[in-house]
C-alpha positions as CSV (number, residue, x, y, z in Angstrom):
1,X,161.2,94.3,214.6
2,X,158.4,95.3,212.3
3,X,159.4,96.6,208.9
4,X,158.1,100.0,207.7
5,X,155.4,100.2,205.1
6,X,156.1,101.4,201.6
7,X,155.6,105.1,201.1
8,X,152.2,106.5,200.2
9,X,151.3,109.4,198.0
10,X,148.9,110.5,200.8
11,X,150.9,110.0,204.0
12,X,149.2,108.8,207.1
13,X,149.3,111.3,210.0
14,X,150.7,108.6,212.2
15,X,154.4,107.9,212.0
16,X,155.9,104.5,212.7
17,X,157.6,104.1,216.1
18,X,161.3,104.8,216.0
19,X,163.4,101.7,215.7
20,X,165.5,100.6,218.6
21,X,167.8,98.3,216.6
22,X,171.4,99.2,215.9
23,X,172.6,100.7,212.7
24,X,174.0,97.3,211.6
25,X,170.6,95.7,211.9
26,X,168.6,98.5,210.3
27,X,167.5,98.4,206.7
28,X,168.2,101.8,205.1
29,X,166.4,103.3,202.1
30,X,168.7,105.8,200.4
31,X,167.1,108.4,198.1
32,X,169.4,110.5,195.9
33,X,167.4,113.5,194.6
34,X,168.8,114.9,191.4
35,X,167.8,117.4,188.8
36,X,167.3,114.8,186.1
37,X,166.6,111.6,188.1
38,X,165.7,110.4,191.5
39,X,167.6,107.2,192.4
40,X,167.1,104.9,195.3
41,X,168.6,101.8,196.9
42,X,167.8,99.7,199.9
43,X,170.0,97.7,202.2
44,X,170.5,94.2,200.7
45,X,169.6,95.3,197.1
46,X,172.3,95.3,194.4
47,X,170.8,97.5,191.7
48,X,169.6,101.1,192.2
49,X,166.2,102.0,190.8
50,X,165.3,105.4,189.3
51,X,162.7,107.6,187.7
52,X,162.8,110.9,185.9
53,X,163.0,114.1,187.8
54,X,163.0,117.6,186.5
55,X,161.7,121.2,187.1
56,X,158.2,120.0,187.9
57,X,159.3,117.4,190.5
58,X,157.8,118.1,194.0
59,X,158.2,116.0,197.1
60,X,154.7,114.6,196.7
61,X,155.5,113.5,193.2
62,X,158.8,112.0,194.5
63,X,156.8,110.0,197.1
64,X,154.5,108.7,194.3
65,X,157.4,107.7,192.2
66,X,159.1,105.9,195.1
67,X,155.9,104.1,195.9
68,X,155.7,102.9,192.3
69,X,159.2,101.5,192.1
70,X,159.8,100.2,195.7
71,X,156.6,98.1,196.3
72,X,158.7,95.0,197.1
73,X,161.2,96.7,199.4
74,X,161.1,97.2,203.1
75,X,163.1,99.5,205.3
76,X,163.4,100.9,208.8
77,X,165.0,104.3,208.2
78,X,165.6,106.6,205.3
79,X,168.5,108.8,204.1
80,X,167.9,111.5,201.6
81,X,170.4,113.4,199.5
82,X,168.9,116.8,198.8
83,X,170.1,119.2,196.0
84,X,170.4,122.3,198.2
85,X,171.5,123.6,201.5
86,X,170.5,121.6,204.6
87,X,170.8,122.9,208.2
88,X,170.1,120.7,211.2
89,X,168.6,118.1,209.0
90,X,166.2,120.4,207.2
91,X,166.3,122.1,203.8
92,X,166.6,125.8,204.1
93,X,165.9,126.8,200.4
94,X,163.9,125.3,197.6
95,X,166.1,123.5,195.0
96,X,167.0,125.5,191.9
97,X,166.3,122.7,189.4
98,X,163.1,121.1,190.9
99,X,159.5,122.1,191.7
100,X,158.4,123.8,194.9
101,X,157.4,122.4,198.4
102,X,160.6,120.8,199.6
103,X,161.3,123.1,202.6
104,X,158.0,122.6,204.4
105,X,157.5,118.9,203.5
106,X,157.2,116.5,206.4
107,X,159.6,113.7,205.3
108,X,159.2,111.5,208.5
109,X,155.5,111.6,208.2
110,X,155.5,110.8,204.5
111,X,157.9,107.8,204.9
112,X,156.4,106.9,208.3
113,X,159.9,106.2,209.8
114,X,163.0,108.2,210.9
115,X,164.6,110.2,208.1
116,X,168.1,111.7,207.9
117,X,168.4,114.4,205.2
118,X,171.6,116.0,204.1
119,X,173.0,117.8,201.0
120,X,173.4,115.5,198.1
121,X,177.0,116.4,197.6
122,X,177.7,115.7,201.2
123,X,176.1,112.3,201.0
124,X,178.3,111.4,198.0
125,X,181.3,112.8,199.8
126,X,180.7,110.7,202.8
127,X,180.6,107.6,200.6
128,X,183.9,108.7,198.9
129,X,185.8,109.4,202.1
130,X,189.1,107.6,202.8
131,X,190.4,109.6,205.8
132,X,192.3,112.8,206.3
133,X,191.1,116.1,204.9
134,X,189.0,115.6,201.7
135,X,187.3,118.2,199.5
136,X,184.5,116.9,197.4
137,X,183.2,118.7,194.2
138,X,180.2,117.4,192.4
139,X,180.1,118.5,188.7
140,X,176.5,118.1,187.5
141,X,173.5,120.3,186.7
142,X,174.9,122.6,189.4
143,X,178.0,122.4,191.6
144,X,177.9,120.4,194.8
145,X,180.6,120.7,197.5
146,X,181.5,119.3,200.9
147,X,184.5,118.9,203.1
148,X,185.3,116.1,205.5
149,X,188.1,116.6,208.1
150,X,189.1,113.6,210.2
151,X,185.7,112.0,209.8
152,X,183.7,115.3,210.4
153,X,181.4,116.0,207.6
154,X,180.7,119.7,206.7
155,X,178.4,120.4,203.7
156,X,179.3,123.5,201.8
157,X,177.5,125.9,199.4
158,X,180.2,127.2,197.1
159,X,178.1,127.0,194.0
160,X,176.5,130.5,194.2
161,X,179.5,132.4,195.5
162,X,181.1,135.0,193.2
163,X,183.9,133.6,191.1
164,X,184.8,135.6,188.0
165,X,183.3,138.3,185.8
166,X,180.1,138.7,187.9
167,X,179.5,134.9,187.6
168,X,179.5,132.2,190.2
169,X,181.4,129.0,190.6
170,X,178.4,127.1,189.3
171,X,178.2,129.4,186.2
172,X,181.7,128.1,185.3
173,X,181.8,124.5,186.6
174,X,178.1,123.5,186.3
175,X,176.2,122.4,183.2
176,X,175.7,125.9,182.0
177,X,179.4,126.5,182.2
178,X,180.2,123.4,180.2
179,X,177.8,124.5,177.4
180,X,178.9,128.1,177.4
181,X,182.6,127.6,177.6
182,X,183.0,124.4,175.6
183,X,184.9,121.3,176.9
184,X,188.5,122.6,176.7
185,X,187.9,125.9,178.5
186,X,185.5,124.3,181.0
187,X,188.1,121.7,182.0
188,X,190.7,124.5,182.4
189,X,188.4,126.2,184.8
190,X,187.8,122.9,186.7
191,X,191.6,122.6,187.2
192,X,191.9,126.2,188.3
193,X,189.1,126.0,190.9
194,X,190.4,122.7,192.2
195,X,193.8,124.1,192.7
196,X,192.4,127.3,194.3
197,X,190.1,125.5,196.7
198,X,192.5,122.8,197.7
199,X,195.0,125.4,198.7
200,X,192.5,127.6,200.5
201,X,191.0,124.7,202.5
202,X,194.2,122.8,203.0
203,X,192.7,119.6,201.6
204,X,194.9,116.5,201.4
205,X,193.0,115.3,198.3
206,X,190.0,116.2,196.1
207,X,187.3,113.8,194.9
208,X,185.5,115.0,191.8
209,X,182.1,113.4,191.4
210,X,178.8,114.2,189.7
211,X,177.5,113.3,186.2
212,X,179.9,115.6,184.3
213,X,183.0,114.3,186.0
214,X,183.2,111.8,183.2
215,X,183.7,114.7,180.8
216,X,187.2,115.3,182.2
217,X,190.0,113.9,180.0
218,X,192.6,114.5,182.8
219,X,192.6,115.1,186.5
220,X,194.2,117.9,188.6
221,X,197.0,116.9,190.9
222,X,195.9,115.1,194.1
223,X,192.4,114.6,192.7
224,X,190.6,111.4,191.8
225,X,187.2,110.6,190.2
226,X,184.3,109.8,192.5
227,X,181.5,107.4,191.7
228,X,177.9,108.4,191.7
229,X,177.0,105.2,193.4
230,X,179.0,106.4,196.4
231,X,176.0,108.5,197.2
232,X,174.3,105.3,198.3
233,X,177.3,104.2,200.3
234,X,177.2,107.7,202.0
235,X,173.4,107.3,202.7
236,X,174.1,104.0,204.5
237,X,176.9,105.6,206.4
238,X,174.6,108.3,207.7
239,X,173.2,105.7,210.1
240,X,176.5,104.3,211.2
241,X,178.1,105.4,214.4
242,X,180.9,107.8,213.9
243,X,179.8,109.2,210.6
244,X,177.0,111.6,211.7
245,X,177.8,115.3,211.3
246,X,176.6,117.5,214.2
247,X,175.1,120.0,211.7
248,X,172.6,117.4,210.7
249,X,170.7,117.5,213.9
250,X,168.3,114.8,215.0
251,X,166.5,112.5,212.5
252,X,163.3,114.0,211.2
């Protein structure tokens, strides 16, 4: 099997042939797109690599950054965790905390290999899953959410739903909420939302991930901390049989 080439800032119009190897043989490049950093890891590597993201980050700039830090890596397929809603494997809205151009970008053409793209919270949720009915909440710049029921992954978009006083769940639990409310009141809201959503969704347990999960000094009942590196585990699982959500659609 011929390895894929490193990404190029000016993608070739020709994509590489789809690999015919099994998921166990494939080398997977996982890309976790965040509001402050873009992190990446490839099968066989032990340490993720990263570069700074931010409100001017476009998909082309992402490709340029990946080209710069992955010159010595090779892969056959790619998993991308995207900070926004994804339907049938495609982003449906531009991300709130990044630059434009993500919805129409041709990811398979840019990487020159098959790509599976899902919501970033869903990818971390998949890497955190231990069976049963699991609710995942990602406390970061925004609020990520996903549900897995008996192995079936369902990304959710709770962040911008109304919560209290004409504000959304993200306004209370995201970075803005932490700064506005202060640590004590913010943590109280985290507990309240976890209790509310766990009951409403009949979850067996809740995993709380994201960069601000470390700000919690205690955890709600039936909740445990996630690990941001589980996003990479979830990205690898996207290519394993039995872990693909129907809503993802075919690889790009």
